[in-house]
C-alpha positions in Angstrom: 108.5 113.8 96.8 110.6 116.6 98.4 113.2 118.4 96.4 116.6 116.7 96.2 115.7 114.1 98.7 116.9 111.3 96.5 120.5 112.5 95.9 121.6 114.3 99.0 123.5 111.5 100.8 123.7 111.1 104.6 124.8 114.7 105.3 121.8 116.1 103.5 119.4 113.7 105.1 120.7 114.7 108.6 119.7 118.3 107.9 116.2 117.2 108.9 115.6 117.4 112.7 113.8 114.1 112.8 116.5 112.3 110.9 119.2 113.9 113.1 117.3 112.9 116.3 116.8 109.3 115.0 120.5 109.0 114.0 121.6 110.3 117.4 119.5 107.7 119.1 121.2 104.8 117.3 124.0 102.8 118.9 127.5 104.0 118.1 128.4 101.0 116.1 125.3 101.5 113.9 126.1 105.2 113.4 129.6 104.2 112.3 128.4 101.6 109.9 126.0 104.0 108.3 128.7 106.7 108.0 130.9 104.3 106.2 128.1 104.0 103.6 126.9 107.6 103.7 126.5 107.9 99.9 124.0 105.1 100.0 121.7 106.9 102.4 119.5 109.1 100.1 116.5 109.7 102.3 115.3 109.4 105.9 113.5 106.2 104.9 116.9 104.8 103.7 118.4 105.7 107.0 115.7 104.0 109.0 115.7 100.9 106.8 119.5 100.5 107.0 119.5 101.0 110.7 116.7 98.5 111.2 118.6 95.9 109.2 121.8 96.5 111.2 120.0 96.2 114.5 117.7 93.2 113.7 119.6 90.8 115.9 119.9 93.2 118.8 117.7 92.8 121.8 
């Protein structure tokens, strides 16, 4: 486990290039919903999982 990955929140997660690129590729409404719950996003896995759940019905 990487240092401080579990407690950094969305801002910390987005310091990673891969997380930033992924977040930027998401639809605006998904980005906004994730930002509203930024304290719940503690890792890149959390980010991806949350985004997947939000976009499940999208096609």
